[in-house]
Backbone as CSV, one residue per row, in Angstrom:
resi,resn,N_x,N_y,N_z,CA_x,CA_y,CA_z,C_x,C_y,C_z
1,MET,-13.623,-10.842,96.612,-13.477,-9.724,97.046,-13.486,-8.948,96.407
2,GLY,-13.343,-9.216,94.839,-13.729,-8.274,93.525,-14.311,-7.966,93.566
3,GLU,-16.079,-8.735,94.091,-17.111,-8.688,93.138,-17.617,-8.026,94.213
4,VAL,-17.271,-7.942,95.781,-17.969,-7.033,96.865,-17.199,-5.774,96.245
5,LEU,-15.656,-5.137,96.335,-15.507,-3.844,96.542,-16.274,-3.266,95.145
6,VAL,-16.329,-4.043,93.774,-17.161,-3.404,92.885,-17.993,-2.907,92.990
7,GLY,-18.915,-4.033,94.276,-20.338,-3.222,94.915,-20.381,-2.290,95.585
8,THR,-19.456,-1.923,96.717,-19.449,-1.151,96.811,-19.185,0.180,95.797
9,ALA,-18.511,0.388,95.140,-18.192,1.133,94.703,-18.934,1.677,93.843
10,ILE,-19.848,0.774,93.765,-20.856,1.408,92.737,-21.847,1.612,93.627
11,PHE,-22.275,1.655,95.030,-23.192,1.803,95.609,-22.955,3.771,95.581
12,ALA,-21.564,3.569,96.395,-21.009,4.886,96.634,-20.691,5.790,95.023
13,CYS,-20.686,5.741,93.908,-20.915,6.312,93.090,-22.597,6.805,92.808
14,LEU,-23.176,5.873,93.652,-24.749,6.105,92.701,-25.172,7.225,93.856
15,ALA,-24.790,6.360,95.193,-25.573,6.707,96.320,-25.039,8.960,96.276
16,GLY,-23.558,8.708,95.962,-22.922,10.012,96.193,-23.178,11.531,95.224
17,ALA,-23.727,10.596,93.648,-23.898,11.401,92.992,-25.093,12.003,93.141
18,SER,-26.913,11.178,93.807,-27.884,12.008,93.832,-28.270,12.982,95.667
19,LEU,-26.509,12.496,95.980,-26.940,13.725,97.696,-26.383,14.679,97.305
20,VAL,-25.111,14.345,96.327,-24.304,15.678,96.337,-25.520,16.365,95.109
21,SER,-25.664,15.929,94.010,-26.996,16.445,93.314,-27.869,17.527,94.156
22,LEU,-28.897,16.481,95.307,-29.747,17.509,95.808,-28.942,18.481,97.121
23,MET,-27.800,18.476,96.852,-27.360,19.538,98.186,-26.717,20.883,97.766
24,VAL,-26.218,20.253,95.964,-25.889,21.592,95.390,-26.746,21.908,94.445
25,HIS,-28.066,21.494,93.952,-28.487,21.923,92.676,-29.123,23.659,93.388
26,GLU,-29.501,23.677,94.951,-30.134,24.645,94.881,-29.259,26.253,94.982
27,ARG,-27.638,25.736,94.682,-26.644,26.750,94.355,-27.170,27.589,93.237
28,PHE,-27.846,26.645,92.131,-26.960,26.903,90.824,-28.146,28.536,90.379
29,PRO,-27.678,28.755,89.025,-28.491,30.472,89.315,-29.851,30.122,89.020
30,ALA,-30.659,30.874,89.177,-32.635,30.368,88.911,-32.532,30.172,87.405
31,HIS,-31.967,30.443,86.556,-32.423,30.288,85.010,-31.161,28.686,85.018
32,HIS,-31.048,28.041,85.501,-31.062,26.759,85.371,-32.345,25.710,86.309
33,LEU,-32.633,26.555,86.305,-33.414,25.552,87.107,-34.627,26.574,87.412
34,GLY,-35.494,25.914,86.075,-36.089,26.506,85.387,-37.334,25.442,84.807
35,ASP,-38.892,25.401,84.542,-39.569,24.352,84.065,-38.549,23.935,82.801
36,ASP,-38.188,24.424,81.990,-37.766,23.958,80.733,-36.429,22.954,80.711
37,THR,-35.483,23.724,82.266,-34.292,22.896,82.236,-34.921,21.430,82.852
38,SER,-35.827,21.128,84.228,-35.856,20.252,84.400,-36.801,20.005,83.002
39,ALA,-37.187,19.327,81.967,-37.924,18.477,81.188,-37.011,18.439,80.575
40,VAL,-35.805,19.026,79.635,-34.564,17.940,79.289,-33.795,17.572,80.060
41,VAL,-33.556,17.399,81.853,-33.001,17.009,82.851,-33.941,14.980,82.531
42,ARG,-35.151,15.663,82.375,-35.398,14.051,82.881,-36.046,13.561,81.073
43,LEU,-36.184,13.785,80.477,-35.669,13.233,78.854,-33.986,12.729,79.451
44,ALA,-33.460,13.229,79.161,-31.805,12.414,79.471,-31.693,11.258,79.915
45,ALA,-32.304,12.339,81.266,-32.336,10.782,82.040,-33.111,10.017,82.112
46,ASN,-34.372,9.615,81.226,-35.422,8.827,80.260,-34.292,7.748,79.339
47,LEU,-33.420,8.689,78.838,-33.358,8.216,78.202,-31.716,6.614,77.884
48,PHE,-31.145,7.233,79.451,-30.062,6.957,80.127,-30.888,5.767,80.649
49,VAL,-32.329,5.575,81.342,-32.738,5.151,82.002,-32.982,3.342,80.922
50,VAL,-33.609,4.083,80.022,-33.482,2.678,78.936,-32.466,2.532,78.304
51,MET,-31.499,2.636,77.577,-30.453,2.217,77.945,-29.521,1.127,78.386
52,SER,-29.760,1.482,80.095,-29.449,1.548,80.717,-29.868,-0.372,81.289
53,SER,-31.295,-0.538,80.926,-32.651,-1.580,81.088,-31.794,-2.484,80.394
54,LEU,-31.387,-2.224,78.577,-31.216,-2.859,77.600,-29.834,-3.436,78.342
55,VAL,-29.016,-2.369,79.145,-27.566,-3.345,79.048,-27.343,-4.381,80.385
56,LEU,-28.539,-3.674,81.609,-28.781,-5.029,82.426,-29.352,-6.282,81.749
57,GLY,-30.560,-6.019,81.194,-30.640,-7.646,80.871,-29.939,-8.090,79.879
58,LEU,-29.065,-7.325,79.054,-28.256,-8.347,78.272,-27.073,-9.140,79.268
59,MET,-26.521,-8.074,80.448,-25.954,-8.614,81.710,-26.050,-9.610,82.219
60,ILE,-27.194,-9.591,82.541,-28.382,-10.993,83.456,-28.061,-11.939,82.147
61,ASN,-28.398,-11.755,81.069,-28.341,-13.491,80.028,-26.810,-13.721,79.938
62,SER,-25.856,-13.182,79.473,-24.895,-13.426,79.917,-23.868,-14.446,81.018
63,ALA,-24.388,-13.453,82.239,-23.944,-14.388,83.456,-25.110,-16.193,83.428
64,LYS,-25.982,-15.542,83.126,-26.954,-16.873,83.416,-26.110,-17.536,82.138
65,ASN,-26.136,-17.580,80.926,-25.861,-18.174,80.203,-24.001,-19.608,80.896
66,THR,-23.567,-18.217,81.313,-21.697,-18.720,82.135,-22.283,-19.596,83.015
67,PHE,-23.229,-19.198,83.755,-23.131,-20.213,85.111,-23.912,-21.021,84.857
68,GLU,-24.709,-21.131,83.977,-25.264,-22.953,83.700,-24.312,-23.547,82.780
69,SER,-23.184,-22.937,81.545,-22.507,-23.711,81.088,-21.306,-24.056,81.820
70,ILE,-21.492,-23.635,82.687,-19.831,-24.272,83.481,-20.675,-25.360,84.327
71,ASN,-21.930,-25.491,84.972,-22.853,-26.410,85.973,-22.709,-27.261,85.355
72,GLY,-22.953,-27.065,83.768,-23.158,-28.508,83.130,-21.818,-29.032,82.549
73,ASN,-20.986,-28.239,83.157,-19.286,-28.780,82.564,-18.956,-29.600,84.142
74,VAL,-19.581,-28.591,85.001,-19.220,-29.029,86.359,-19.266,-30.730,86.443
75,HIS,-20.793,-31.146,85.661,-21.683,-32.265,86.385,-21.274,-33.242,85.265
76,THR,-20.302,-33.297,83.262,-19.378,-33.194,82.965,-18.338,-34.043,83.502
77,PHE,-17.658,-33.157,84.082,-16.351,-33.480,84.589,-16.891,-34.364,85.542
78,ALA,-17.796,-34.798,86.860,-17.654,-35.465,87.508,-17.946,-36.819,86.638
79,THR,-18.746,-36.667,85.946,-18.414,-38.336,85.427,-17.670,-38.485,84.783
80,ASP,-17.506,-37.879,83.683,-16.066,-37.841,83.694,-14.734,-38.334,84.476
81,LEU,-15.169,-38.201,85.658,-14.532,-38.949,86.719,-14.826,-40.023,86.586
82,ILE,-15.833,-40.099,87.566,-16.555,-41.558,87.788,-16.087,-42.878,86.212
83,LEU,-16.451,-42.422,85.627,-16.131,-43.678,83.966,-14.408,-43.746,83.896
84,LEU,-13.709,-42.412,84.446,-11.933,-43.401,84.414,-12.206,-44.225,85.145
85,ASP,-11.811,-43.907,86.218,-12.364,-44.892,87.447,-12.110,-46.564,87.274
86,ARG,-14.097,-46.591,86.522,-15.024,-48.003,85.931,-14.024,-48.504,84.964
87,THR,-13.477,-47.972,84.148,-12.133,-48.261,83.454,-11.586,-48.868,84.106
88,LEU,-10.586,-47.976,84.644,-9.246,-48.802,85.281,-9.949,-49.707,85.637
89,ARG,-11.181,-49.622,87.154,-11.498,-51.277,88.008,-11.454,-51.794,86.810
90,HIS,-12.619,-52.472,85.565,-12.180,-52.811,84.493,-10.478,-53.397,84.029
91,TYR,-9.714,-53.229,84.043,-8.891,-53.265,83.389,-7.698,-54.277,84.669
92,GLY,-8.272,-54.207,86.127,-7.870,-54.677,87.171,-7.191,-54.205,88.636
93,PRO,-6.188,-55.337,89.365,-5.885,-54.878,90.591,-4.507,-54.015,89.698
94,GLU,-4.002,-54.514,88.965,-2.530,-53.394,88.294,-2.740,-52.032,88.420
95,ALA,-3.453,-51.514,87.677,-4.352,-49.516,88.234,-5.051,-49.461,89.441
96,ASP,-4.478,-50.360,90.416,-5.212,-49.660,91.400,-3.980,-48.315,92.184
97,SER,-2.842,-48.483,91.638,-2.138,-47.293,91.634,-2.789,-46.218,91.161
98,ALA,-2.715,-46.005,89.981,-3.531,-44.976,89.367,-4.838,-44.777,89.724
99,ARG,-6.099,-45.443,90.150,-6.932,-45.381,90.381,-6.617,-44.264,92.045
100,GLN,-6.187,-44.956,92.684,-5.464,-44.104,94.384,-4.679,-43.102,93.723
101,SER,-4.110,-42.528,92.516,-3.835,-41.188,92.239,-5.416,-40.438,91.529
102,LEU,-6.076,-41.182,91.283,-7.221,-40.282,91.396,-8.267,-39.669,91.962
103,THR,-7.680,-40.793,92.452,-8.721,-40.669,93.658,-8.098,-39.619,94.978
104,ALA,-7.199,-39.629,94.833,-6.200,-38.265,95.797,-6.420,-37.222,94.931
105,TYR,-6.554,-37.219,93.716,-7.131,-35.709,92.645,-8.111,-34.844,93.202
106,VAL,-9.693,-35.580,92.958,-11.185,-35.970,93.032,-10.771,-35.249,94.701
107,GLN,-10.337,-36.366,95.242,-10.547,-35.394,97.318,-9.075,-33.909,96.947
108,ARG,-8.848,-33.620,96.785,-8.062,-32.249,96.467,-8.601,-31.604,95.630
109,VAL,-9.702,-31.639,95.023,-10.389,-31.111,94.365,-11.737,-30.486,95.044
110,VAL,-12.517,-31.670,95.917,-13.621,-30.715,96.595,-13.130,-30.754,97.704
111,GLU,-11.632,-30.555,97.903,-10.600,-30.013,99.856,-11.282,-28.339,99.269
112,THR,-10.721,-27.167,97.658,-10.926,-26.494,97.595,-12.469,-25.992,96.847
113,SER,-13.304,-26.920,97.072,-14.744,-26.516,96.815,-15.453,-26.045,98.050
114,THR,-14.800,-25.360,98.668,-15.638,-24.615,99.918,-15.882,-22.925,99.826
115,ALA,-17.119,-22.395,100.639,-17.069,-21.724,100.335,-16.124,-19.754,100.299
116,ASP,-15.010,-20.345,101.100,-14.147,-19.133,100.750,-13.028,-19.827,100.271
117,SER,-12.900,-20.578,98.649,-11.978,-20.607,98.312,-12.465,-19.961,96.851
118,ASP,-11.718,-19.980,95.987,-11.719,-18.586,94.836,-12.169,-19.111,93.713
119,THR,-11.955,-20.668,93.488,-12.430,-21.670,92.446,-12.366,-22.859,93.232
120,THR,-12.626,-23.772,92.195,-13.130,-25.243,91.999,-12.120,-25.862,91.915
121,VAL,-12.463,-26.476,90.497,-11.585,-26.998,89.686,-9.993,-26.474,88.688
122,VAL,-10.619,-24.636,88.871,-8.952,-24.818,88.935,-7.854,-24.359,88.600
123,PRO,-6.917,-24.889,87.645,-5.679,-25.952,88.035,-5.022,-25.203,88.474
124,ASN,-4.371,-25.954,89.707,-2.736,-25.568,90.654,-2.394,-26.601,90.132
125,ARG,-1.043,-26.316,91.549,0.294,-27.044,90.999,-0.125,-28.456,91.231
126,LEU,0.037,-29.007,92.334,-0.517,-30.056,93.210,-1.358,-30.589,92.618
127,SER,-2.741,-30.238,91.826,-3.980,-30.670,91.211,-3.196,-31.167,89.556
128,GLU,-2.309,-30.187,89.667,-1.941,-30.566,88.143,-1.087,-32.002,88.409
129,LEU,0.414,-31.720,89.129,0.688,-33.222,89.596,-0.005,-34.361,89.601
130,LEU,-0.695,-34.857,90.918,-1.632,-35.842,90.862,-2.563,-36.372,89.740
131,LEU,-2.972,-35.420,88.545,-3.668,-35.742,87.443,-2.639,-36.389,86.252
132,ASN,-1.682,-35.267,86.183,-0.153,-36.141,86.116,0.147,-37.332,85.465
133,GLN,0.576,-38.034,87.193,0.685,-38.736,87.747,0.176,-40.414,87.290
134,VAL,-1.942,-39.519,87.514,-2.826,-40.429,86.802,-1.928,-40.927,85.473
135,GLY,-1.799,-40.237,84.680,-1.513,-40.658,83.154,-0.386,-41.334,82.954
136,ASP,0.109,-41.000,83.988,2.114,-41.948,83.879,1.850,-43.647,84.825
137,LEU,0.950,-43.849,85.096,0.837,-44.906,85.771,0.050,-45.737,85.617
138,MET,-1.011,-44.720,84.806,-1.552,-45.917,83.184,-0.497,-45.806,82.194
139,ALA,0.652,-45.133,81.521,1.240,-45.187,80.178,2.276,-46.623,81.406
140,GLY,2.542,-46.678,82.254,3.187,-47.560,82.444,2.315,-48.994,82.926
141,LEU,0.964,-49.224,82.281,0.880,-49.993,82.571,1.248,-51.553,80.970
142,THR,0.889,-52.726,81.913,0.769,-53.365,80.680,0.345,-54.534,80.176
143,PRO,-0.358,-53.841,78.839,-1.446,-55.542,79.037,-0.727,-56.604,79.138
144,THR,-1.748,-57.410,79.364,-1.318,-58.660,78.797,-2.781,-59.574,78.093
145,ASP,-3.547,-58.878,77.332,-4.233,-59.747,77.049,-5.854,-58.525,76.456
146,ALA,-6.225,-58.794,75.763,-7.614,-58.087,74.562,-8.202,-57.174,75.580
147,ARG,-8.677,-57.899,76.442,-9.783,-57.178,77.262,-9.082,-56.008,77.799
148,GLN,-7.619,-56.165,78.754,-6.803,-55.699,79.185,-6.298,-53.952,78.364
149,ASN,-6.225,-54.107,77.508,-5.276,-53.476,76.680,-6.261,-52.631,75.719
150,ALA,-7.874,-53.412,75.779,-8.905,-52.071,75.487,-8.894,-51.089,76.889
151,ALA,-8.969,-51.398,78.045,-9.199,-51.283,78.328,-8.578,-49.905,79.238
152,GLN,-7.413,-50.142,78.484,-6.459,-48.688,78.958,-6.305,-48.392,77.948
153,GLN,-6.796,-48.347,76.502,-6.767,-47.516,75.433,-7.929,-46.855,76.157
154,ALA,-8.688,-47.547,76.557,-10.506,-46.319,76.339,-10.149,-45.419,78.023
155,ALA,-9.210,-46.218,79.343,-9.085,-45.121,80.197,-7.682,-43.827,79.617
156,THR,-7.242,-44.169,78.763,-6.438,-42.963,78.036,-7.128,-41.483,77.439
157,GLN,-7.486,-42.517,76.032,-8.843,-41.217,75.887,-9.930,-41.016,76.482
158,GLN,-10.239,-41.243,77.507,-10.896,-40.124,79.399,-10.251,-40.042,79.475
159,LEU,-9.361,-39.886,79.948,-7.616,-38.879,80.770,-8.325,-37.153,79.627
160,GLN,-7.449,-38.208,79.047,-7.501,-36.661,77.797,-8.514,-35.785,77.766
161,LYS,-9.846,-36.646,77.469,-10.762,-35.867,77.760,-11.141,-35.135,79.081
162,LEU,-10.343,-35.034,80.039,-10.615,-35.032,81.566,-9.795,-34.246,81.620
163,VAL,-9.048,-34.227,81.897,-8.127,-33.102,81.033,-8.380,-31.407,80.122
164,GLU,-8.972,-32.046,79.130,-9.654,-30.797,78.235,-10.526,-30.228,78.919
165,GLN,-11.208,-31.165,79.538,-12.124,-29.929,80.049,-12.022,-29.767,81.673
166,ARG,-10.985,-29.847,81.917,-10.308,-29.022,83.287,-10.288,-27.904,82.587
167,TRP,-9.526,-27.419,82.030,-8.978,-27.082,81.348,-10.315,-25.445,80.471
168,ILE,-10.981,-26.176,80.135,-12.240,-25.948,79.432,-12.241,-25.139,81.209
169,LEU,-12.660,-25.406,82.032,-13.457,-25.348,83.457,-12.122,-23.730,83.160
170,ALA,-11.539,-24.441,84.121,-9.900,-22.884,84.172,-10.222,-21.410,83.313
171,GLU,-10.841,-21.659,82.248,-11.035,-20.675,80.473,-11.919,-19.658,81.936
172,GLN,-13.487,-20.456,81.657,-14.826,-20.615,82.007,-14.309,-19.480,83.429
173,SER,-13.425,-20.152,84.262,-13.547,-19.284,85.157,-13.553,-17.725,85.681
174,GLU,-13.451,-17.063,84.364,-13.426,-15.958,84.504,-14.074,-15.118,84.073
175,GLY,-15.333,-15.836,84.344,-16.212,-14.716,83.492,-15.773,-14.134,82.323
176,ALA,-17.449,-13.639,81.919,-17.555,-13.136,79.931,-18.019,-11.439,79.871
177,ILE,-18.199,-11.023,81.042,-18.724,-9.509,81.411,-17.775,-9.013,81.059
178,PRO,-17.505,-8.304,80.224,-16.591,-6.936,79.418,-16.219,-6.019,80.529
179,THR,-15.053,-5.653,81.447,-15.380,-4.572,82.198,-15.664,-3.033,81.390
180,PRO,-14.914,-2.706,80.360,-15.680,-1.611,79.772,-17.306,-1.910,80.223
181,LEU,-18.615,-3.042,79.523,-19.584,-2.168,79.517,-20.043,-2.173,81.134
182,ILE,-19.369,-2.884,82.224,-19.446,-2.478,83.536,-19.360,-0.811,83.518
183,VAL,-18.805,-0.372,83.169,-18.104,1.424,83.853,-18.700,2.000,83.448
184,LEU,-19.413,1.463,81.659,-20.324,1.957,81.180,-21.548,2.624,81.662
185,LEU,-22.380,0.948,82.065,-23.691,1.568,82.378,-23.482,2.112,84.512
186,VAL,-22.166,1.676,84.472,-22.004,2.693,86.561,-22.352,4.194,85.541
187,ALA,-21.505,4.332,84.337,-21.629,6.272,84.403,-22.814,6.663,84.040
188,TRP,-23.468,5.590,83.444,-25.537,5.912,82.884,-26.446,6.095,84.588
189,LEU,-25.714,5.021,84.969,-26.618,5.106,86.368,-26.825,6.227,87.282
190,THR,-24.860,6.642,87.654,-24.372,8.120,88.131,-25.392,8.863,87.397
191,LEU,-25.992,8.984,86.163,-26.117,10.165,85.176,-27.818,10.587,85.578
192,ILE,-28.471,9.224,86.198,-29.310,9.025,86.509,-29.966,9.578,87.861
193,PHE,-29.245,8.794,89.016,-29.344,8.883,89.943,-28.860,10.609,90.180
194,ALA,-27.890,11.180,89.785,-27.694,12.273,89.941,-29.205,13.656,89.508
195,SER,-30.178,13.324,88.325,-31.168,13.628,88.277,-32.339,13.595,88.665
196,PHE,-31.461,12.634,89.863,-32.519,12.182,91.588,-32.936,13.241,91.995
197,GLY,-32.152,14.097,92.287,-31.994,15.187,93.386,-31.703,16.317,92.975
198,PHE,-31.730,16.114,91.496,-32.348,17.828,90.409,-33.303,17.989,90.910
199,ARG,-33.392,19.222,91.683,-34.969,20.268,92.260,-35.626,19.081,93.505
200,ALA,-35.182,18.340,93.446,-35.711,17.242,94.250,-35.913,18.309,95.707
201,PRO,-36.948,18.042,97.056,-36.563,18.805,97.949,-35.969,18.076,99.214
202,ARG,-35.235,19.048,100.381,-34.121,18.070,100.612,-34.468,17.937,102.617
203,ASN,-35.065,16.665,102.113,-35.644,16.188,103.537,-35.713,14.838,103.251
204,GLY,-35.198,14.810,104.695,-34.814,13.048,105.612,-35.127,12.292,104.466
205,THR,-36.902,11.834,104.070,-37.175,10.758,103.024,-36.722,10.641,101.830
206,VAL,-36.048,12.150,100.672,-35.307,11.627,100.003,-34.150,11.562,99.696
207,VAL,-33.668,11.609,101.353,-32.504,11.124,101.778,-32.046,9.933,101.778
208,PHE,-32.912,9.212,102.509,-32.899,7.727,102.557,-33.935,6.960,101.395
209,THR,-34.829,7.431,100.099,-34.697,7.240,99.012,-33.746,6.365,98.804
210,CYS,-32.721,7.604,98.379,-31.831,7.881,97.658,-30.399,6.247,97.663
211,LEU,-30.966,6.712,99.073,-29.488,5.609,99.377,-30.503,4.289,99.736
212,ILE,-31.692,4.027,99.935,-31.946,2.399,99.513,-32.000,2.403,97.776
213,SER,-32.429,2.889,97.149,-32.556,2.821,95.262,-30.990,2.510,95.318
214,ALA,-29.872,3.437,95.879,-28.692,3.111,95.382,-28.060,2.190,95.828
215,ALA,-28.748,1.413,97.364,-28.232,0.517,97.536,-28.512,-0.996,96.950
216,LEU,-29.862,-0.955,96.655,-30.758,-1.788,95.493,-29.939,-2.157,94.583
217,VAL,-29.789,-1.309,93.702,-28.987,-1.136,92.427,-27.917,-1.451,92.278
218,ALA,-26.927,-1.707,94.051,-26.038,-2.381,93.471,-25.738,-3.329,94.389
219,ALA,-26.611,-3.836,94.620,-26.196,-4.941,95.327,-27.022,-6.025,94.093
220,ALA,-27.987,-5.210,93.231,-28.127,-6.532,91.661,-27.280,-6.532,91.163
221,ILE,-26.401,-4.786,90.522,-25.330,-5.780,89.910,-24.059,-6.312,90.164
222,TYR,-24.051,-6.477,91.594,-23.549,-7.266,92.355,-23.567,-8.583,92.242
223,LEU,-24.783,-9.430,92.295,-24.832,-10.477,91.645,-24.582,-10.752,90.547
224,ILE,-24.923,-9.817,89.535,-24.746,-9.451,87.618,-23.434,-10.580,88.336
225,ILE,-22.410,-9.635,88.769,-21.241,-9.401,88.636,-20.997,-10.963,89.047
226,ASP,-20.985,-11.510,89.802,-20.770,-12.713,91.299,-21.370,-14.304,90.310
227,MET,-22.705,-13.724,89.535,-22.932,-15.227,88.490,-22.913,-15.483,87.146
228,ASP,-21.707,-14.192,87.127,-21.066,-13.919,86.011,-19.551,-15.274,86.054
229,SER,-19.102,-14.983,88.033,-18.046,-15.464,88.103,-17.613,-17.095,89.220
230,PRO,-18.547,-18.073,88.876,-19.715,-19.253,89.496,-19.152,-19.826,90.651
231,PHE,-17.052,-19.694,90.972,-16.522,-19.878,91.642,-16.485,-19.065,93.162
232,SER,-16.850,-18.406,93.120,-16.737,-17.643,94.876,-17.518,-16.656,94.455
233,GLY,-18.246,-16.405,95.629,-19.167,-14.920,96.220,-20.880,-16.111,96.352
234,PRO,-21.704,-15.335,97.097,-22.660,-15.980,97.378,-23.176,-17.428,96.212
235,ILE,-22.965,-16.995,95.053,-23.841,-17.779,94.095,-23.117,-18.372,93.609
236,GLN,-22.231,-19.443,93.627,-22.082,-20.951,93.409,-22.092,-21.657,92.303
237,ILE,-21.196,-22.498,91.843,-21.788,-23.672,91.082,-21.286,-24.758,92.722
238,SER,-23.090,-25.403,93.139,-22.340,-26.537,93.614,-21.373,-27.229,93.499
239,PRO,-20.622,-27.854,94.870,-19.669,-29.249,94.307,-20.454,-30.383,94.517
240,ALA,-21.737,-30.386,94.557,-22.780,-31.294,94.782,-22.292,-32.765,93.624
241,PRO,-21.780,-32.813,92.851,-21.218,-33.391,92.064,-19.779,-34.212,91.876
242,LEU,-19.120,-33.069,92.386,-17.972,-33.614,92.391,-17.667,-34.529,94.053
243,GLN,-18.550,-33.704,94.985,-18.247,-35.009,96.538,-19.180,-36.269,95.524
244,ARG,-20.296,-36.106,95.192,-19.996,-37.633,94.774,-20.273,-38.551,94.149
245,ALA,-18.904,-37.824,92.672,-17.619,-38.419,91.864,-16.664,-38.615,93.039
246,LEU,-16.615,-38.258,94.241,-15.058,-39.032,95.271,-15.562,-39.740,95.732
247,ALA,-17.475,-40.117,96.009,-18.106,-41.236,96.924,-17.998,-42.092,96.157
248,GLU,-18.307,-41.836,94.929,-18.524,-43.269,93.913,-16.855,-43.264,93.810
249,LEU,-15.724,-43.328,93.768,-14.053,-44.050,93.937,-14.293,-44.700,95.394
250,THR,-14.743,-43.594,96.152,-14.172,-44.094,97.599,-14.843,-45.864,98.229
251,THR,-15.873,-45.843,96.814,-16.552,-47.401,97.374,-16.469,-48.984,96.490
252,GLN,-15.729,-49.348,96.973,-15.165,-50.800,96.845,-15.953,-51.558,96.149
């Protein structure tokens, strides 16, 4: 929802700047509408066009890296879940209660991995309790031979890695694009769109072009910001790895 509001605000700024400039430039004194003035306005607009292009490129690269990094971490997280379950199976029937808690945790994660959910693996109270219960049950196991002792130690290490990976995903879910950078980019684009209406003819074609251009630019920035937050919006990390992990855990 936050990304939608940002996109709407950007559209309002860009469309408003171009339309206001289109409506008021005829009221300027004659010496403000000369060719020399127009040349300076175009030069300033070109400067901001270049700077905006560079910033947009940096934002796209940052959002792409964030998305790919989190996507890789989700796959790793799903793999760690499967490996921990396999280790508990190797321990023996005594670890079935720990496996059931682990399956309940994964089920909880998958259930929150829907299109209307804000996050996928970001910690919440119930998920944390389920994962802590897995650790408590594992700690209560009493190995009877070297095989079970090795399995318990391996499972403890895998659970620790799983917890660490979970918190890494929680930290990454907030995005990496600084808000001041977005504000600065919108300010530059607002000046660029204001220059569109300067000395432009006041007709339907110009108004339509300004509105469509503002909508497309706002949509592009919205998608970049949305990609930087991969657990919400139309561009999301696929829950398929977690669903496959749940299928593996429930297979007897």
